[in-house]
VOBA-1610 file (N, C-alpha, C; in pm, whole numbers, padded with zeros to 5 digits, always signed):
BEGIN
Unk-08136-09636-00117Unk-08220-09606-00227Unk-08098-09469-00281Unk-08093-09464-00415Unk-08006-09393-00484Unk-08091-09258-00526Unk-08029-09093-00474Unk-08083-09025-00539Unk-07980-08893-00637Unk-08079-08868-00768Unk-07972-08783-00856Unk-08000-08640-00785Unk-07869-08569-00754Unk-07877-08455-00699Unk-07864-08407-00774Unk-07913-08277-00851Unk-07876-08147-00974Unk-07932-08018-00947Unk-07882-07971-01011Unk-07927-07828-00994Unk-07985-07776-01134Unk-08121-07782-01070Unk-08235-07656-01193Unk-08179-07544-01210Unk-08105-07565-01371Unk-08111-07407-01457Unk-08158-07401-01544Unk-08280-07486-01576Unk-08388-07504-01686Unk-08474-07441-01668Unk-08588-07320-01729Unk-08695-07306-01677Unk-08815-07452-01737Unk-08903-07479-01637Unk-08952-07589-01636Unk-09102-07500-01745Unk-09102-07606-01844Unk-09199-07531-01915Unk-09377-07573-01825Unk-09468-07464-01916Unk-09599-07407-01777Unk-09632-07535-01747Unk-09685-07662-01844Unk-09755-07725-01810Unk-09685-07847-01669Unk-09511-07871-01704Unk-09456-07909-01568Unk-09420-07780-01443Unk-09497-07711-01427Unk-09431-07582-01340Unk-09492-07687-01222Unk-09468-07709-01095Unk-09483-07752-01025Unk-09633-07667-00942Unk-09751-07666-00879Unk-09818-07575-00872Unk-09880-07605-00722Unk-09934-07502-00658Unk-10042-07555-00556Unk-10142-07589-00579Unk-10243-07565-00423Unk-10414-07613-00454Unk-10441-07505-00531Unk-10418-07379-00538Unk-10491-07244-00476Unk-10427-07196-00711Unk-10305-07304-00721Unk-10258-07275-00873Unk-10163-07202-00865Unk-10107-07142-00800Unk-09990-07076-00812Unk-09870-07146-00796Unk-09782-07088-00872Unk-09619-07152-00851Unk-09578-07183-00728Unk-09560-07274-00749Unk-09449-07304-00557Unk-09376-07213-00546Unk-09284-07186-00623Unk-09109-07121-00613Unk-09169-06926-00607Unk-09323-06920-00644Unk-09314-06780-00621Unk-09404-06684-00521Unk-09448-06833-00466Unk-09517-06782-00359Unk-09471-06699-00242Unk-09515-06670-00163Unk-09472-06559-00034Unk-09548-06622+00114Unk-09526-06554+00203Unk-09550-06561+00315Unk-09652-06488+00371Unk-09796-06532+00433Unk-09784-06405+00489Unk-09781-06279+00528Unk-09674-06259+00654Unk-09589-06184+00650Unk-09544-06087+00588Unk-09447-06203+00484Unk-09408-06105+00382Unk-09510-06009+00305Unk-09623-06022+00272Unk-09707-05961+00192Unk-09746-05901+00320Unk-09719-05872+00371Unk-09788-05738+00557Unk-09625-05702+00521Unk-09513-05713+00482Unk-09414-05624+00491Unk-09368-05581+00323Unk-09452-05596+00261Unk-09456-05546+00160Unk-09432-05403+00155Unk-09263-05335+00074Unk-09307-05202+00081Unk-09232-05207-00103Unk-09327-05133-00147Unk-09277-05083-00294Unk-09119-05008-00280Unk-09051-05117-00400Unk-08926-05051-00418Unk-08900-04855-00397Unk-09016-04796-00432Unk-08980-04675-00474Unk-09045-04569-00369Unk-09080-04616-00277Unk-09182-04617-00174Unk-09046-04492-00073Unk-09008-04427-00008Unk-08909-04341+00073Unk-08949-04403+00193Unk-08864-04424+00253Unk-08836-04354+00416Unk-08880-04236+00510Unk-08993-04246+00543Unk-09045-04139+00568Unk-08981-04054+00696Unk-08923-03949+00739Unk-08870-03908+00865Unk-08988-03833+00943Unk-09056-03924+00991Unk-09170-03877+01059Unk-09198-03966+01206Unk-09283-03881+01305Unk-09320-03981+01490Unk-09434-04047+01433Unk-09393-04178+01435Unk-09507-04198+01436Unk-09603-04265+01554Unk-09772-04250+01558Unk-09841-04268+01665Unk-09857-04391+01729Unk-09809-04413+01894Unk-09835-04508+01963Unk-09990-04544+02003Unk-09974-04663+02116Unk-10141-04693+02149Unk-10195-04626+02204Unk-10098-04555+02291Unk-10198-04494+02355Unk-10276-04366+02351Unk-10168-04300+02296Unk-10277-04186+02172Unk-10408-04214+02084Unk-10338-04334+01982Unk-10445-04379+01913Unk-10570-04432+01995Unk-10545-04460+02059Unk-10671-04574+02142Unk-10767-04421+02184Unk-10692-04322+02244Unk-10751-04178+02248Unk-10855-04153+02215Unk-10756-04109+02009Unk-10820-04074+01934Unk-10931-04161+01880Unk-10939-04317+01933Unk-11060-04353+01878Unk-11169-04331+02014Unk-11127-04320+02088Unk-11244-04284+02223Unk-11347-04135+02215Unk-11278-04080+02140Unk-11307-03939+02125Unk-11392-03964+01996Unk-11346-04013+01855Unk-11434-04024+01765Unk-11569-04162+01803Unk-11563-04235+01901Unk-11698-04350+01994Unk-11761-04199+02048Unk-11757-04143+02079Unk-11842-04044+02154Unk-11898-03895+02008Unk-11788-03902+01946Unk-11853-03814+01840Unk-11977-03942+01773Unk-11948-04042+01720Unk-12042-04151+01594Unk-12203-04142+01788Unk-12147-04179+01884Unk-12254-04196+01933Unk-12353-04071+01982Unk-12279-03963+01970Unk-12469-03861+01973Unk-12445-03844+01854Unk-12447-03876+01703Unk-12483-03856+01572Unk-12568-04003+01567Unk-12533-04117+01639Unk-12652-04194+01708Unk-12748-04186+01757Unk-12781-04124+01885Unk-12850-04086+01951Unk-12977-04022+01938Unk-12976-03976+01785Unk-13003-03858+01727Unk-13182-03930+01662Unk-13174-03995+01582Unk-13255-04103+01528Unk-13331-04216+01635Unk-13208-04229+01768Unk-13290-04300+01878Unk-13377-04193+01904Unk-13372-04122+01939Unk-13486-04003+01999Unk-13563-03987+01903Unk-13584-03992+01837Unk-13702-03949+01694Unk-13769-04099+01660Unk-13696-04237+01661Unk-13739-04290+01589Unk-13780-04413+01682Unk-13724-04509+01764Unk-13687-04557+01871Unk-13737-04515+02011Unk-13729-04404+02025Unk-13714-04410+02198Unk-13739-04499+02293Unk-13534-04527+02281Unk-13450-04640+02362Unk-13572-04722+02426Unk-13627-04813+02285Unk-13664-04941+02298Unk-13573-05037+02318Unk-13540-05131+02383Unk-13346-05202+02387Unk-13426-05329+02395Unk-13559-05360+02433Unk-13603-05509+02445Unk-13683-05599+02274Unk-13656-05491+02196Unk-13724-05501+02086Unk-13592-05564+01974Unk-13589-05657+01972Unk-13451-05749+01887Unk-13467-05683+01724Unk-13571-05684+01670Unk-13512-05583+01548Unk-13479-05468+01529Unk-13494-05361+01636Unk-13479-05270+01662Unk-13311-05247+01683Unk-13271-05388+01798Unk-13129-05358+01816Unk-13040-05432+01686Unk-13074-05462+01615Unk-12977-05545+01496Unk-12946-05439+01395Unk-13069-05354+01391Unk-13127-05216+01311Unk-13002-05128+01364Unk-12967-05053+01488Unk-12909-04997+01561Unk-12767-05089+01531Unk-12721-05139+01568Unk-12581-05254+01512Unk-12533-05182+01370Unk-12643-05247+01278Unk-12626-05184+01134Unk-12589-05049+01103Unk-12691-04966+01170Unk-12667-04828+01152Unk-12504-04783+01166Unk-12472-04843+01309Unk-12393-04769+01372Unk-12254-04793+01321Unk-12259-04936+01298Unk-12131-05011+01186Unk-12117-04935+01006Unk-12227-04882+00961Unk-12268-04804+00851Unk-12149-04679+00859Unk-12263-04609+01000Unk-12158-04482+01037Unk-12071-04461+01085Unk-11984-04594+01120Unk-11827-04611+01156Unk-11755-04589+01017Unk-11802-04654+00931Unk-11725-04745+00807Unk-11742-04582+00723Unk-11856-04522+00726Unk-11821-04401+00647Unk-11773-04347+00682Unk-11794-04243+00837Unk-11682-04147+00929Unk-11567-04212+00892Unk-11499-04276+00905Unk-11334-04309+00889Unk-11322-04334+00726Unk-11390-04346+00646Unk-11381-04342+00532Unk-11369-04220+00428Unk-11453-04134+00467Unk-11417-04026+00443Unk-11357-03943+00543Unk-11342-03926+00624Unk-11242-03866+00741Unk-11092-03888+00640Unk-11066-04016+00659Unk-10926-04001+00674Unk-10847-04011+00537Unk-10965-03992+00438Unk-10898-03950+00332Unk-10975-03814+00258Unk-10972-03754+00372Unk-11026-03643+00293Unk-10870-03557+00327Unk-10905-03421+00330Unk-10778-03328+00301Unk-10733-03316+00415Unk-10831-03367+00578Unk-10788-03354+00650Unk-10658-03457+00764Unk-10726-03528+00658Unk-10607-03694+00663Unk-10659-03760+00843Unk-10740-03743+00820Unk-10792-03843+00975Unk-10944-03777+01040Unk-10987-03874+01152Unk-11133-03827+01201Unk-11060-03725+01296Unk-11196-03686+01290Unk-11215-03495+01432Unk-11111-03559+01560Unk-11119-03708+01628Unk-11010-03754+01734Unk-10920-03747+01701Unk-10830-03761+01548Unk-10733-03789+01504Unk-10668-03596+01536Unk-10737-03561+01452Unk-10670-03388+01419Unk-10700-03336+01583Unk-10814-03366+01657Unk-10795-03316+01784Unk-10661-03338+01837Unk-10582-03456+01829Unk-10480-03535+01880Unk-10381-03470+01785Unk-10396-03377+01716Unk-10285-03397+01566Unk-10233-03543+01556Unk-10275-03635+01531Unk-10226-03736+01389Unk-10267-03698+01260Unk-10187-03770+01196Unk-10272-03781+01073Unk-10225-03920+01023Unk-10356-03962+00909Unk-10327-04119+00843Unk-10253-04090+00713Unk-10134-04128+00651Unk-10071-04134+00538Unk-10049-04235+00479Unk-09999-04232+00305Unk-09962-04357+00297Unk-09807-04380+00323Unk-09829-04455+00219Unk-09640-04531+00217Unk-09569-04382+00158Unk-09604-04316+00049Unk-09549-04212+00013Unk-09590-04079+00141Unk-09662-04095+00216Unk-09622-03935+00288Unk-09763-03847+00233Unk-09863-03890+00150Unk-09951-03809+00084Unk-10117-03893+00143Unk-10201-03872+00118Unk-10333-03859+00157Unk-10391-04010+00098Unk-10452-04073+00204Unk-10511-04178+00114Unk-10621-04174+00056Unk-10595-04247+00000Unk-10726-04303-00129Unk-10916-04333-00108Unk-10983-04291-00125Unk-11090-04322-00074Unk-11112-04503-00075Unk-11077-04516-00164Unk-11013-04726-00155Unk-10994-04739-00121Unk-10830-04678-00077Unk-10792-04749+00043Unk-10803-04692+00189Unk-10902-04614+00201Unk-10907-04520+00366Unk-11055-04652+00307Unk-11129-04669+00258Unk-11254-04779+00284Unk-11179-04920+00293Unk-11070-04990+00263Unk-10978-05091+00298Unk-10899-05088+00399Unk-10914-04968+00489Unk-10817-04970+00594Unk-10927-04993+00698Unk-11047-04955+00680Unk-11135-04909+00778Unk-11271-05069+00789Unk-11245-05116+00694Unk-11299-05256+00688Unk-11202-05384+00701Unk-11100-05304+00715Unk-10962-05421+00821Unk-10925-05404+00916Unk-11005-05298+00978Unk-11035-05288+01143Unk-11059-05408+01159Unk-11203-05489+01127Unk-11233-05554+01213Unk-11120-05691+01154Unk-11074-05743+01064Unk-10961-05851+01109Unk-10831-05761+01237Unk-10827-05702+01236Unk-10742-05617+01384Unk-10775-05717+01498Unk-10959-05634+01484Unk-10994-05689+01618Unk-11066-05796+01648Unk-11067-05906+01554Unk-11150-06016+01568Unk-11072-06105+01660Unk-10930-06187+01618Unk-10832-06286+01695Unk-10782-06169+01866Unk-10923-06170+01941Unk-10890-06094+02072Unk-10862-05997+02057Unk-10829-05864+01961Unk-10796-05744+01951Unk-10650-05780+01891Unk-10592-05863+01857Unk-10397-05906+01843Unk-10379-05780+01753Unk-10465-05733+01638Unk-10378-05705+01563Unk-10388-05552+01614Unk-10404-05471+01675Unk-10401-05385+01803Unk-10302-05356+01838Unk-10301-05437+01891Unk-10184-05452+01999Unk-10056-05512+01973Unk-10053-05551+01834Unk-09950-05563+01760Unk-09842-05418+01724Unk-09914-05277+01744Unk-09886-05154+01749Unk-09741-05170+01847Unk-09767-05238+01932Unk-09663-05197+02026Unk-09506-05250+02023Unk-09507-05382+01893Unk-09436-05468+01883Unk-09365-05385+01739Unk-09471-05322+01687Unk-09391-05267+01544Unk-09290-05106+01573Unk-09231-05165+01474Unk-09105-05044+01452Unk-09187-04912+01423Unk-09244-04976+01332Unk-09349-04782+01291Unk-09521-04810+01389Unk-09492-04864+01402Unk-09603-04835+01519Unk-09704-04866+01463Unk-09755-04978+01367Unk-09856-05018+01260Unk-09987-05119+01309Unk-10049-05132+01356Unk-10076-05228+01299Unk-10192-05299+01186Unk-10250-05424+01268Unk-10221-05483+01097Unk-10349-05428+00996Unk-10425-05352+01023Unk-10512-05280+00939Unk-10391-05196+00879Unk-10301-05161+00921Unk-10243-05046+00860Unk-10138-05080+00777Unk-10077-05245+00809Unk-10021-05300+00722Unk-10095-05352+00603Unk-10226-05413+00627Unk-10264-05461+00506Unk-10331-05323+00406Unk-10342-05175+00476Unk-10373-05102+00372Unk-10269-05083+00287Unk-10139-05049+00387Unk-10045-04948+00383Unk-10031-04798+00412Unk-10093-04767+00513Unk-10075-04713+00566Unk-10000-04667+00734Unk-09980-04547+00758Unk-09912-04477+00841Unk-10034-04421+00940Unk-09993-04406+01105Unk-10044-04309+01185Unk-09959-04177+01238Unk-09899-04118+01165Unk-09810-03984+01239Unk-09864-03864+01287Unk-09762-03911+01402Unk-09870-03702+01498Unk-09778-03623+01356Unk-09873-03485+01357Unk-09810-03395+01251Unk-09747-03278+01383
//
């Protein structure tokens, strides 16, 4: 079987471009890993100390204690610790998740640049340029934590292998956790 080898130097017209299932041009696709490692060309290399897994886990534990105290207040007044009712348990999970998302989004995008647990341990959450996270980016970062936790916590353990100590939700949202 004879094949003709030739070099494509001409740009193909729009109807002849090879496309994948999602309609993207095959030559312009990037892998998921390249998307995670994407950094804008004008983002500077920051001279900071990145926070590791241990201190970030401790900050998360402190935040869990704070949120648990906040969740106990409505528990005392409304539910009287009745854990046998399924409706109340689903309400507890929904309320806890909502408070967790609000808590992290608000504090990570605020002037403090981190939750009280992070601030107590002198950690800050910044974007690629070293500035505060916007409210949208902080919400996106908080929601993408579930992506990090879902595959048996592999996204969280990625902190130990990354040179800038970023987890999957940091890679997705374009953020860093640094020591201040």
